[in-house]
NUDO-50198 format. One record per atom (N, C-alpha, C): residue number from 1; chain; x, y, z; residue in one letter. Coordinates in steps of 0.05 Angstrom, whole numbers. Layout:
N
REC,NUM,A,X,Y,Z,a
...
end
This chain:
264
REC,1,A,-205,147,-1210,m
REC,1,A,-199,122,-1206,m
REC,1,A,-220,100,-1197,m
REC,2,A,-213,69,-1202,p
REC,2,A,-248,66,-1204,p
REC,2,A,-244,57,-1181,p
REC,3,A,-273,39,-1171,f
REC,3,A,-282,41,-1151,f
REC,3,A,-273,22,-1139,f
REC,4,A,-270,-5,-1148,i
REC,4,A,-251,-33,-1129,i
REC,4,A,-227,-22,-1118,i
REC,5,A,-224,-3,-1129,f
REC,5,A,-182,8,-1125,f
REC,5,A,-179,31,-1099,f
REC,6,A,-204,41,-1109,k
REC,6,A,-216,62,-1074,k
REC,6,A,-218,49,-1067,k
REC,7,A,-237,31,-1054,l
REC,7,A,-238,2,-1033,l
REC,7,A,-230,-7,-1025,l
REC,8,A,-207,-12,-1032,k
REC,8,A,-190,-26,-1027,k
REC,8,A,-173,-9,-1009,k
REC,9,A,-174,9,-1027,c
REC,9,A,-137,32,-1013,c
REC,9,A,-148,37,-989,c
REC,10,A,-183,55,-977,a
REC,10,A,-204,48,-955,a
REC,10,A,-203,22,-932,a
REC,11,A,-199,11,-939,l
REC,11,A,-202,-19,-931,l
REC,11,A,-172,-25,-929,l
REC,12,A,-151,-10,-930,g
REC,12,A,-125,-19,-927,g
REC,12,A,-115,1,-902,g
REC,13,A,-119,22,-914,f
REC,13,A,-126,55,-888,f
REC,13,A,-132,48,-866,f
REC,14,A,-163,26,-863,a
REC,14,A,-165,17,-836,a
REC,14,A,-163,-3,-827,a
REC,15,A,-158,-10,-844,f
REC,15,A,-145,-33,-834,f
REC,15,A,-114,-35,-819,f
REC,16,A,-104,-17,-819,a
REC,16,A,-74,4,-810,a
REC,16,A,-78,13,-786,a
REC,17,A,-99,39,-786,l
REC,17,A,-110,45,-773,l
REC,17,A,-110,33,-753,l
REC,18,A,-134,7,-752,s
REC,18,A,-145,-10,-734,s
REC,18,A,-114,-17,-710,s
REC,19,A,-93,-29,-739,a
REC,19,A,-77,-35,-728,a
REC,19,A,-64,-17,-702,a
REC,20,A,-50,7,-715,m
REC,20,A,-39,30,-697,m
REC,20,A,-60,34,-674,m
REC,21,A,-76,28,-666,t
REC,21,A,-93,31,-646,t
REC,21,A,-95,13,-629,t
REC,22,A,-94,-23,-646,i
REC,22,A,-81,-33,-624,i
REC,22,A,-65,-37,-608,i
REC,23,A,-43,-28,-630,t
REC,23,A,-25,-33,-622,t
REC,23,A,-12,-4,-600,t
REC,24,A,-24,12,-600,l
REC,24,A,-19,39,-579,l
REC,24,A,-37,23,-562,l
REC,25,A,-56,10,-561,s
REC,25,A,-76,1,-539,s
REC,25,A,-60,-9,-517,s
REC,26,A,-49,-22,-539,g
REC,26,A,-31,-37,-520,g
REC,26,A,-7,-28,-498,g
REC,27,A,6,-11,-514,a
REC,27,A,29,-6,-509,a
REC,27,A,21,8,-480,a
REC,28,A,9,26,-488,k
REC,28,A,-14,37,-463,k
REC,28,A,-20,13,-433,k
REC,29,A,-37,-2,-447,a
REC,29,A,-46,-14,-435,a
REC,29,A,-13,-46,-421,a
REC,30,A,14,-44,-423,d
REC,30,A,26,-46,-417,d
REC,30,A,49,-38,-406,d
REC,31,A,45,-13,-400,d
REC,31,A,58,18,-394,d
REC,31,A,64,13,-364,d
REC,32,A,74,6,-354,p
REC,32,A,94,-6,-320,p
REC,32,A,86,29,-304,p
REC,33,A,66,14,-280,k
REC,33,A,51,19,-264,k
REC,33,A,78,47,-242,k
REC,34,A,71,38,-212,d
REC,34,A,83,42,-190,d
REC,34,A,114,21,-195,d
REC,35,A,124,33,-203,k
REC,35,A,156,3,-199,k
REC,35,A,183,2,-173,k
REC,36,A,161,34,-158,r
REC,36,A,183,44,-127,r
REC,36,A,182,14,-111,r
REC,37,A,206,7,-107,s
REC,37,A,190,10,-79,s
REC,37,A,200,6,-49,s
REC,38,A,176,-13,-40,y
REC,38,A,169,8,-18,y
REC,38,A,168,-13,17,y
REC,39,A,173,-4,32,e
REC,39,A,188,-19,64,e
REC,39,A,168,-1,86,e
REC,40,A,148,-31,99,m
REC,40,A,143,-15,116,m
REC,40,A,165,-28,150,m
REC,41,A,162,-4,153,r
REC,41,A,180,-9,184,r
REC,41,A,161,-11,208,r
REC,42,A,160,-21,219,v
REC,42,A,137,-31,249,v
REC,42,A,161,-15,268,v
REC,43,A,166,-11,291,y
REC,43,A,182,4,319,y
REC,43,A,166,-9,343,y
REC,44,A,189,-11,356,y
REC,44,A,165,-22,378,y
REC,44,A,176,2,397,y
REC,45,A,177,24,414,a
REC,45,A,184,32,425,a
REC,45,A,185,26,455,a
REC,46,A,213,27,462,a
REC,46,A,215,28,508,a
REC,46,A,191,36,516,a
REC,47,A,185,30,542,e
REC,47,A,170,40,563,e
REC,47,A,182,55,566,e
REC,48,A,152,84,559,g
REC,48,A,150,110,567,g
REC,48,A,167,124,544,g
REC,49,A,179,100,519,k
REC,49,A,189,119,503,k
REC,49,A,177,139,473,k
REC,50,A,151,124,472,l
REC,50,A,140,129,436,l
REC,50,A,140,151,436,l
REC,51,A,132,174,460,d
REC,51,A,133,197,458,d
REC,51,A,166,219,446,d
REC,52,A,180,210,456,a
REC,52,A,207,216,454,a
REC,52,A,205,202,426,a
REC,53,A,200,178,408,l
REC,53,A,210,173,387,l
REC,53,A,186,187,360,l
REC,54,A,165,194,376,n
REC,54,A,164,213,348,n
REC,54,A,164,235,346,n
REC,55,A,177,247,366,a
REC,55,A,194,266,371,a
REC,55,A,212,270,354,a
REC,56,A,231,239,353,r
REC,56,A,256,243,341,r
REC,56,A,249,256,304,r
REC,57,A,232,237,304,f
REC,57,A,225,227,280,f
REC,57,A,204,250,265,f
REC,58,A,198,274,283,r
REC,58,A,182,297,294,r
REC,58,A,199,316,268,r
REC,59,A,218,319,294,d
REC,59,A,238,326,282,d
REC,59,A,268,327,267,d
REC,60,A,273,312,274,h
REC,60,A,296,306,243,h
REC,60,A,295,279,220,h
REC,61,A,285,254,240,t
REC,61,A,278,231,215,t
REC,61,A,279,247,196,t
REC,62,A,240,250,193,t
REC,62,A,241,249,170,t
REC,62,A,237,269,150,t
REC,63,A,266,295,162,k
REC,63,A,274,315,141,k
REC,63,A,298,295,139,k
REC,64,A,312,271,145,l
REC,64,A,337,262,143,l
REC,64,A,322,245,118,l
REC,65,A,307,244,114,f
REC,65,A,287,226,96,f
REC,65,A,293,221,80,f
REC,66,A,290,255,80,r
REC,66,A,275,274,48,r
REC,66,A,301,268,42,r
REC,67,A,328,277,61,k
REC,67,A,346,290,42,k
REC,67,A,366,273,34,k
REC,68,A,367,237,34,h
REC,68,A,373,219,20,h
REC,68,A,360,206,16,h
REC,69,A,335,223,-9,g
REC,69,A,321,200,-34,g
REC,69,A,305,191,-22,g
REC,70,A,299,192,7,m
REC,70,A,268,166,11,m
REC,70,A,247,192,15,m
REC,71,A,230,167,4,t
REC,71,A,200,188,13,t
REC,71,A,182,173,30,t
REC,72,A,163,200,50,n
REC,72,A,155,193,71,n
REC,72,A,127,186,68,n
REC,73,A,116,160,56,i
REC,73,A,76,153,45,i
REC,73,A,69,170,73,i
REC,74,A,75,147,92,g
REC,74,A,63,160,122,g
REC,74,A,65,146,147,g
REC,75,A,53,151,174,y
REC,75,A,77,147,196,y
REC,75,A,41,152,204,y
REC,76,A,35,129,228,w
REC,76,A,12,128,242,w
REC,76,A,15,99,267,w
REC,77,A,5,105,292,t
REC,77,A,-5,86,313,t
REC,77,A,-20,75,314,t
REC,78,A,-18,51,321,p
REC,78,A,-46,40,327,p
REC,78,A,-69,43,344,p
REC,79,A,-90,43,343,v
REC,79,A,-107,45,361,v
REC,79,A,-126,15,382,v
REC,80,A,-123,3,399,p
REC,80,A,-113,14,409,p
REC,80,A,-66,8,421,p
REC,81,A,-48,6,431,n
REC,81,A,-35,16,417,n
REC,81,A,-3,4,447,n
REC,82,A,-17,-19,462,p
REC,82,A,0,-45,480,p
REC,82,A,21,-49,484,p
REC,83,A,38,-47,451,d
REC,83,A,68,-46,453,d
REC,83,A,74,-27,436,d
REC,84,A,75,-8,446,r
REC,84,A,83,20,434,r
REC,84,A,84,27,399,r
REC,85,A,81,9,389,k
REC,85,A,77,13,365,k
REC,85,A,82,38,338,k
REC,86,A,105,42,321,l
REC,86,A,112,59,305,l
REC,86,A,110,43,282,l
REC,87,A,77,48,260,i
REC,87,A,82,33,233,i
REC,87,A,82,59,216,i
REC,88,A,106,48,202,y
REC,88,A,106,80,180,y
REC,88,A,123,60,156,y
REC,89,A,113,74,132,i
REC,89,A,121,65,94,i
REC,89,A,147,75,80,i
REC,90,A,145,78,72,l
REC,90,A,183,87,50,l
REC,90,A,173,89,25,l
REC,91,A,178,91,5,a
REC,91,A,184,91,-19,a
REC,91,A,208,95,-35,a
REC,92,A,235,84,-49,y
REC,92,A,253,94,-67,y
REC,92,A,250,79,-90,y
REC,93,A,258,99,-97,p
REC,93,A,267,82,-133,p
REC,93,A,273,35,-126,p
REC,94,A,283,41,-107,s
REC,94,A,290,20,-117,s
REC,94,A,301,-5,-87,s
REC,95,A,305,-25,-96,r
REC,95,A,316,-34,-60,r
REC,95,A,342,-31,-65,r
REC,96,A,360,-35,-89,e
REC,96,A,381,-19,-88,e
REC,96,A,383,2,-83,e
REC,97,A,363,17,-91,a
REC,97,A,378,62,-82,a
REC,97,A,367,52,-47,a
REC,98,A,345,47,-44,r
REC,98,A,352,40,-2,r
REC,98,A,372,39,4,r
REC,99,A,386,22,-8,e
REC,99,A,410,8,4,e
REC,99,A,433,33,6,e
REC,100,A,434,47,-16,v
REC,100,A,452,57,-11,v
REC,100,A,437,96,1,v
REC,101,A,410,96,4,s
REC,101,A,386,122,17,s
REC,101,A,404,111,61,s
REC,102,A,392,84,66,w
REC,102,A,403,82,92,w
REC,102,A,428,79,96,w
REC,103,A,447,71,69,k
REC,103,A,480,75,84,k
REC,103,A,484,107,81,k
REC,104,A,474,130,79,e
REC,104,A,482,144,68,e
REC,104,A,479,159,104,e
REC,105,A,442,160,113,f
REC,105,A,426,170,113,f
REC,105,A,435,163,153,f
REC,106,A,455,136,167,q
REC,106,A,459,131,181,q
REC,106,A,485,143,186,q
REC,107,A,499,155,159,a
REC,107,A,530,160,157,a
REC,107,A,526,187,174,a
REC,108,A,495,200,161,d
REC,108,A,486,230,170,d
REC,108,A,490,251,185,d
REC,109,A,518,267,201,p
REC,109,A,519,275,222,p
REC,109,A,513,293,237,p
REC,110,A,479,302,231,d
REC,110,A,461,315,237,d
REC,110,A,454,279,241,d
REC,111,A,448,260,229,w
REC,111,A,433,233,240,w
REC,111,A,444,228,271,w
REC,112,A,461,220,272,v
REC,112,A,477,209,290,v
REC,112,A,473,230,315,v
REC,113,A,487,263,314,s
REC,113,A,473,287,346,s
REC,113,A,456,283,348,s
REC,114,A,428,277,320,a
REC,114,A,394,273,339,a
REC,114,A,396,242,351,a
REC,115,A,406,215,341,k
REC,115,A,399,201,353,k
REC,115,A,414,202,390,k
REC,116,A,436,208,392,a
REC,116,A,464,204,414,a
REC,116,A,430,230,427,a
REC,117,A,428,250,418,e
REC,117,A,418,263,453,e
REC,117,A,396,251,446,e
REC,118,A,376,247,436,s
REC,118,A,353,226,447,s
REC,118,A,359,214,452,s
REC,119,A,378,197,462,e
REC,119,A,385,167,473,e
REC,119,A,400,172,498,e
REC,120,A,403,199,506,k
REC,120,A,417,208,526,k
REC,120,A,409,179,548,k
REC,121,A,391,194,558,d
REC,121,A,368,182,577,d
REC,121,A,361,153,579,d
REC,122,A,375,129,548,g
REC,122,A,363,102,543,g
REC,122,A,353,104,513,g
REC,123,A,345,78,498,k
REC,123,A,353,87,480,k
REC,123,A,317,85,481,k
REC,124,A,311,89,455,l
REC,124,A,273,95,441,l
REC,124,A,263,64,440,l
REC,125,A,279,58,422,v
REC,125,A,268,29,409,v
REC,125,A,284,6,418,v
REC,126,A,261,-18,419,d
REC,126,A,270,-41,441,d
REC,126,A,264,-47,420,d
REC,127,A,250,-52,387,k
REC,127,A,257,-79,367,k
REC,127,A,247,-70,340,k
REC,128,A,245,-69,315,v
REC,128,A,242,-54,288,v
REC,128,A,242,-91,275,v
REC,129,A,212,-83,255,e
REC,129,A,214,-106,232,e
REC,129,A,206,-87,213,e
REC,130,A,208,-103,189,s
REC,130,A,212,-97,159,s
REC,130,A,207,-106,139,s
REC,131,A,197,-106,132,t
REC,131,A,181,-116,117,t
REC,131,A,171,-97,84,t
REC,132,A,201,-118,62,f
REC,132,A,193,-96,35,f
REC,132,A,166,-107,21,f
REC,133,A,174,-89,4,l
REC,133,A,139,-105,-15,l
REC,133,A,140,-71,-30,l
REC,134,A,119,-91,-62,h
REC,134,A,100,-66,-84,h
REC,134,A,85,-74,-97,h
REC,135,A,80,-42,-101,t
REC,135,A,41,-49,-119,t
REC,135,A,29,-64,-131,t
REC,136,A,-2,-72,-118,t
REC,136,A,-5,-93,-150,t
REC,136,A,-10,-90,-167,t
REC,137,A,-20,-107,-190,d
REC,137,A,-24,-72,-205,d
REC,137,A,-46,-56,-216,d
REC,138,A,-59,-53,-192,f
REC,138,A,-91,-43,-192,f
REC,138,A,-94,-24,-172,f
REC,139,A,-70,-23,-155,s
REC,139,A,-60,-6,-132,s
REC,139,A,-70,21,-125,s
REC,140,A,-76,39,-126,p
REC,140,A,-90,66,-141,p
REC,140,A,-61,82,-123,p
REC,141,A,-57,106,-146,a
REC,141,A,-21,107,-132,a
REC,141,A,-12,117,-101,a
REC,142,A,-2,97,-94,v
REC,142,A,3,111,-65,v
REC,142,A,19,130,-62,v
REC,143,A,5,151,-44,k
REC,143,A,22,183,-43,k
REC,143,A,10,182,-17,k
REC,144,A,23,211,-11,s
REC,144,A,13,232,16,s
REC,144,A,-11,233,16,s
REC,145,A,-44,234,44,v
REC,145,A,-64,245,28,v
REC,145,A,-60,274,49,v
REC,146,A,-58,285,49,p
REC,146,A,-56,311,67,p
REC,146,A,-90,321,73,p
REC,147,A,-90,322,102,s
REC,147,A,-132,322,105,s
REC,147,A,-131,349,126,s
REC,148,A,-148,363,132,k
REC,148,A,-157,379,147,k
REC,148,A,-160,363,175,k
REC,149,A,-170,355,166,e
REC,149,A,-183,323,203,e
REC,149,A,-172,310,189,e
REC,150,A,-151,288,227,p
REC,150,A,-135,268,219,p
REC,150,A,-171,251,204,p
REC,151,A,-167,233,191,q
REC,151,A,-162,211,185,q
REC,151,A,-167,180,195,q
REC,152,A,-195,159,184,l
REC,152,A,-170,132,211,l
REC,152,A,-164,131,186,l
REC,153,A,-144,107,180,y
REC,153,A,-135,83,165,y
REC,153,A,-131,56,187,y
REC,154,A,-134,38,160,e
REC,154,A,-149,12,174,e
REC,154,A,-119,-8,149,e
REC,155,A,-102,-21,169,l
REC,155,A,-87,-37,150,l
REC,155,A,-95,-54,166,l
REC,156,A,-93,-76,132,r
REC,156,A,-101,-102,131,r
REC,156,A,-79,-111,126,r
REC,157,A,-74,-140,131,t
REC,157,A,-63,-148,125,t
REC,157,A,-84,-184,117,t
REC,158,A,-78,-200,94,y
REC,158,A,-98,-222,75,y
REC,158,A,-84,-245,65,y
REC,159,A,-75,-267,97,t
REC,159,A,-60,-293,80,t
REC,159,A,-84,-303,63,t
REC,160,A,-69,-326,40,a
REC,160,A,-86,-318,20,a
REC,160,A,-91,-356,35,a
REC,161,A,-105,-381,20,s
REC,161,A,-101,-401,21,s
REC,161,A,-88,-418,-6,s
REC,162,A,-75,-447,0,a
REC,162,A,-55,-452,-2,a
REC,162,A,-73,-449,-42,a
REC,163,A,-46,-431,-59,g
REC,163,A,-47,-431,-84,g
REC,163,A,-67,-415,-98,g
REC,164,A,-78,-391,-78,n
REC,164,A,-88,-377,-83,n
REC,164,A,-97,-354,-73,n
REC,165,A,-72,-342,-79,l
REC,165,A,-59,-309,-85,l
REC,165,A,-74,-296,-114,l
REC,166,A,-70,-315,-130,d
REC,166,A,-77,-288,-148,d
REC,166,A,-102,-285,-147,d
REC,167,A,-122,-318,-140,r
REC,167,A,-154,-308,-148,r
REC,167,A,-164,-290,-123,r
REC,168,A,-151,-282,-111,l
REC,168,A,-161,-264,-90,l
REC,168,A,-151,-239,-97,l
REC,169,A,-126,-242,-116,l
REC,169,A,-110,-211,-122,l
REC,169,A,-139,-198,-150,l
REC,170,A,-139,-222,-162,k
REC,170,A,-166,-221,-184,k
REC,170,A,-188,-209,-164,k
REC,171,A,-198,-217,-145,r
REC,171,A,-217,-209,-140,r
REC,171,A,-232,-190,-126,r
REC,172,A,-199,-159,-108,f
REC,172,A,-191,-141,-111,f
REC,172,A,-197,-139,-133,f
REC,173,A,-177,-128,-152,k
REC,173,A,-181,-123,-172,k
REC,173,A,-207,-125,-185,k
REC,174,A,-230,-132,-190,d
REC,174,A,-249,-137,-203,d
REC,174,A,-279,-139,-184,d
REC,175,A,-276,-140,-167,y
REC,175,A,-299,-136,-152,y
REC,175,A,-292,-110,-121,y
REC,176,A,-274,-120,-113,t
REC,176,A,-278,-102,-75,t
REC,176,A,-261,-73,-72,t
REC,177,A,-250,-79,-87,m
REC,177,A,-241,-54,-84,m
REC,177,A,-267,-34,-88,m
REC,178,A,-268,-46,-117,g
REC,178,A,-297,-19,-131,g
REC,178,A,-316,-15,-116,g
REC,179,A,-326,-43,-105,l
REC,179,A,-351,-47,-83,l
REC,179,A,-346,-25,-56,l
REC,180,A,-311,-26,-37,f
REC,180,A,-297,1,-29,f
REC,180,A,-311,17,-26,f
REC,181,A,-296,37,-49,t
REC,181,A,-304,60,-63,t
REC,181,A,-336,76,-66,t
REC,182,A,-347,45,-66,k
REC,182,A,-383,47,-84,k
REC,182,A,-396,54,-35,k
REC,183,A,-381,48,-16,h
REC,183,A,-400,47,13,h
REC,183,A,-381,64,27,h
REC,184,A,-366,79,1,g
REC,184,A,-352,102,27,g
REC,184,A,-329,92,30,g
REC,185,A,-312,74,40,a
REC,185,A,-285,71,36,a
REC,185,A,-261,91,23,a
REC,186,A,-239,96,32,v
REC,186,A,-231,101,9,v
REC,186,A,-201,77,2,v
REC,187,A,-203,63,-24,n
REC,187,A,-169,62,-26,n
REC,187,A,-158,81,-27,n
REC,188,A,-119,67,-3,f
REC,188,A,-108,77,-7,f
REC,188,A,-90,72,-10,f
REC,189,A,-71,41,-4,g
REC,189,A,-50,30,-31,g
REC,189,A,-53,-12,-38,g
REC,190,A,-45,-23,-36,y
REC,190,A,-46,-53,-56,y
REC,190,A,-17,-51,-50,y
REC,191,A,-9,-77,-42,w
REC,191,A,18,-87,-38,w
REC,191,A,15,-110,-40,w
REC,192,A,43,-124,-50,i
REC,192,A,40,-154,-48,i
REC,192,A,79,-149,-39,i
REC,193,A,90,-173,-29,l
REC,193,A,113,-176,-12,l
REC,193,A,139,-190,-34,l
REC,194,A,152,-170,-43,d
REC,194,A,187,-187,-59,d
REC,194,A,173,-202,-57,d
REC,195,A,192,-230,-70,k
REC,195,A,194,-254,-75,k
REC,195,A,214,-261,-50,k
REC,196,A,231,-243,-42,d
REC,196,A,255,-260,-21,d
REC,196,A,238,-250,12,d
REC,197,A,209,-241,17,q
REC,197,A,201,-237,39,q
REC,197,A,174,-272,47,q
REC,198,A,188,-283,76,k
REC,198,A,179,-299,83,k
REC,198,A,142,-293,78,k
REC,199,A,127,-319,63,s
REC,199,A,104,-321,68,s
REC,199,A,100,-291,39,s
REC,200,A,112,-287,13,a
REC,200,A,95,-277,0,a
REC,200,A,93,-286,-27,a
REC,201,A,90,-312,-29,d
REC,201,A,71,-320,-41,d
REC,201,A,31,-332,-24,d
REC,202,A,37,-318,-6,e
REC,202,A,7,-325,5,e
REC,202,A,-3,-290,16,e
REC,203,A,11,-269,14,t
REC,203,A,3,-253,22,t
REC,203,A,1,-221,22,t
REC,204,A,-25,-208,10,l
REC,204,A,-38,-197,3,l
REC,204,A,-33,-167,20,l
REC,205,A,-30,-139,22,v
REC,205,A,-23,-122,50,v
REC,205,A,-36,-109,27,v
REC,206,A,-71,-89,50,y
REC,206,A,-66,-61,40,y
REC,206,A,-70,-31,53,y
REC,207,A,-89,-28,50,m
REC,207,A,-89,1,70,m
REC,207,A,-117,15,66,m
REC,208,A,-139,28,69,l
REC,208,A,-162,39,86,l
REC,208,A,-162,60,89,l
REC,209,A,-179,74,74,i
REC,209,A,-187,118,97,i
REC,209,A,-216,115,111,i
REC,210,A,-224,124,121,y
REC,210,A,-247,130,139,y
REC,210,A,-247,144,139,y
REC,211,A,-273,161,150,k
REC,211,A,-268,194,154,k
REC,211,A,-268,190,199,k
REC,212,A,-281,167,204,s
REC,212,A,-275,170,226,s
REC,212,A,-294,138,242,s
REC,213,A,-293,129,254,a
REC,213,A,-288,100,266,a
REC,213,A,-319,94,252,a
REC,214,A,-350,115,271,e
REC,214,A,-364,116,248,e
REC,214,A,-374,102,227,e
REC,215,A,-368,110,223,q
REC,215,A,-361,113,177,q
REC,215,A,-354,86,175,q
REC,216,A,-319,79,192,k
REC,216,A,-315,53,182,k
REC,216,A,-336,23,191,k
REC,217,A,-359,37,210,a
REC,217,A,-381,17,215,a
REC,217,A,-398,6,204,a
REC,218,A,-405,33,183,e
REC,218,A,-430,42,175,e
REC,218,A,-428,25,135,e
REC,219,A,-400,33,130,s
REC,219,A,-378,17,116,s
REC,219,A,-385,-6,103,s
REC,220,A,-368,-10,127,n
REC,220,A,-370,-54,131,n
REC,220,A,-381,-62,133,n
REC,221,A,-417,-49,148,k
REC,221,A,-434,-75,152,k
REC,221,A,-459,-56,109,k
REC,222,A,-441,-32,121,a
REC,222,A,-461,-47,77,a
REC,222,A,-454,-57,53,a
REC,223,A,-434,-54,55,f
REC,223,A,-405,-81,34,f
REC,223,A,-415,-113,47,f
REC,224,A,-412,-99,69,g
REC,224,A,-434,-142,70,g
REC,224,A,-449,-148,65,g
REC,225,A,-461,-133,52,a
REC,225,A,-486,-131,64,a
REC,225,A,-493,-129,20,a
REC,226,A,-484,-126,18,d
REC,226,A,-473,-119,-14,d
REC,226,A,-488,-141,-30,d
REC,227,A,-504,-145,-41,p
REC,227,A,-509,-173,-56,p
REC,227,A,-487,-180,-88,p
REC,228,A,-483,-142,-89,d
REC,228,A,-463,-157,-120,d
REC,228,A,-430,-170,-97,d
REC,229,A,-429,-164,-68,w
REC,229,A,-410,-172,-62,w
REC,229,A,-408,-202,-58,w
REC,230,A,-442,-201,-45,i
REC,230,A,-446,-223,-39,i
REC,230,A,-440,-251,-63,i
REC,231,A,-451,-246,-80,a
REC,231,A,-452,-263,-113,a
REC,231,A,-417,-264,-125,a
REC,232,A,-400,-233,-117,a
REC,232,A,-375,-238,-131,a
REC,232,A,-358,-270,-111,a
REC,233,A,-361,-263,-76,r
REC,233,A,-362,-271,-58,r
REC,233,A,-361,-303,-74,r
REC,234,A,-384,-314,-63,a
REC,234,A,-390,-341,-87,a
REC,234,A,-385,-353,-98,a
REC,235,A,-378,-343,-129,a
REC,235,A,-375,-341,-155,a
REC,235,A,-339,-348,-149,a
REC,236,A,-332,-335,-140,t
REC,236,A,-303,-341,-130,t
REC,236,A,-299,-354,-124,t
REC,237,A,-303,-371,-96,e
REC,237,A,-304,-391,-76,e
REC,237,A,-307,-420,-78,e
REC,238,A,-336,-412,-98,k
REC,238,A,-334,-431,-113,k
REC,238,A,-320,-443,-135,k
REC,239,A,-305,-440,-155,e
REC,239,A,-287,-432,-162,e
REC,239,A,-264,-444,-159,e
REC,240,A,-256,-419,-128,a
REC,240,A,-234,-437,-112,a
REC,240,A,-234,-477,-96,a
REC,241,A,-261,-474,-96,g
REC,241,A,-264,-500,-76,g
REC,241,A,-274,-487,-49,g
REC,242,A,-277,-472,-46,g
REC,242,A,-257,-453,-20,g
REC,242,A,-256,-428,-9,g
REC,243,A,-251,-411,15,s
REC,243,A,-250,-397,16,s
REC,243,A,-222,-390,5,s
REC,244,A,-222,-354,-2,l
REC,244,A,-186,-355,-27,l
REC,244,A,-170,-332,6,l
REC,245,A,-186,-349,28,t
REC,245,A,-154,-339,47,t
REC,245,A,-165,-364,68,t
REC,246,A,-144,-364,84,a
REC,246,A,-130,-397,108,a
REC,246,A,-144,-381,135,a
REC,247,A,-153,-399,147,p
REC,247,A,-174,-399,176,p
REC,247,A,-147,-380,193,p
REC,248,A,-160,-361,191,n
REC,248,A,-150,-335,206,n
REC,248,A,-135,-323,195,n
REC,249,A,-145,-318,171,g
REC,249,A,-119,-300,152,g
REC,249,A,-131,-280,137,g
REC,250,A,-143,-262,156,v
REC,250,A,-152,-237,153,v
REC,250,A,-144,-218,179,v
REC,251,A,-115,-205,178,k
REC,251,A,-119,-188,200,k
REC,251,A,-126,-152,192,k
REC,252,A,-133,-141,216,s
REC,252,A,-140,-119,208,s
REC,252,A,-129,-99,240,s
REC,253,A,-120,-78,228,v
REC,253,A,-101,-58,258,v
REC,253,A,-115,-29,246,v
REC,254,A,-119,-17,263,i
REC,254,A,-134,8,266,i
REC,254,A,-110,31,271,i
REC,255,A,-104,51,248,l
REC,255,A,-96,77,259,l
REC,255,A,-97,94,253,l
REC,256,A,-80,121,265,t
REC,256,A,-84,136,271,t
REC,256,A,-48,153,266,t
REC,257,A,-59,168,245,p
REC,257,A,-28,191,233,p
REC,257,A,-26,200,256,p
REC,258,A,2,187,260,t
REC,258,A,17,216,271,t
REC,258,A,14,249,270,t
REC,259,A,16,268,277,d
REC,259,A,21,294,265,d
REC,259,A,38,309,261,d
REC,260,A,59,292,250,y
REC,260,A,74,293,233,y
REC,260,A,76,278,203,y
REC,261,A,61,265,206,s
REC,261,A,54,238,182,s
REC,261,A,41,271,156,s
REC,262,A,55,264,131,r
REC,262,A,33,276,114,r
REC,262,A,8,259,101,r
REC,263,A,5,236,110,s
REC,263,A,-10,225,102,s
REC,263,A,-27,221,129,s
REC,264,A,-62,236,115,r
REC,264,A,-66,240,150,r
REC,264,A,-105,236,136,r
end
């Protein structure tokens, strides 16, 4: 076989292999990640009823959620907690599946009975807030994190300055998340709001985990002084012409897991 023909065959094979590799790599990169629908629910317990509310979740509600196809991600209370809040996150296959699950849950005789029994001396909840979210493309897999020792969680909500949500997300993806890990924080999950939610075009919600309040303080201090963070922040703000977050646009809530939360 002439050398030139062999060379053409070899080059053709190499090109085909390269094209196939690119195609496969592209397909892999384009694979959808977590497509579940998430709901963050905040309950404001009636005066003196937070313990009873937690007991109802512990003994009945979480089990019935599972029965009707909902995934219990985690349950927490703020520290301090003057408003008697219970914050929890559920996951569903989709928003449509969520509607079906809740309809079935609310009609379940076991729930109707448990609710009536728990409220014989008065209602347990004064107010409920609900927000629908989905994970960012850079969020780690959101799942329950069991731990022998209770950990400290931090819920952060960022409001981006006008037109800068994409820049803020990119900075988290390229720099911030890695620097959190470098300084001992655990990235639990990152979400943006569904398009039909208020302020969806400017809001990032995420959660971090620490071993303790002391470790959180050390981690935050080291992160803030890290030259890589200082450089990344300066570069991204120069490109944007200012801060990527709105004034007073960073909110932090320290959370402790309930005794029945799998994320502990």
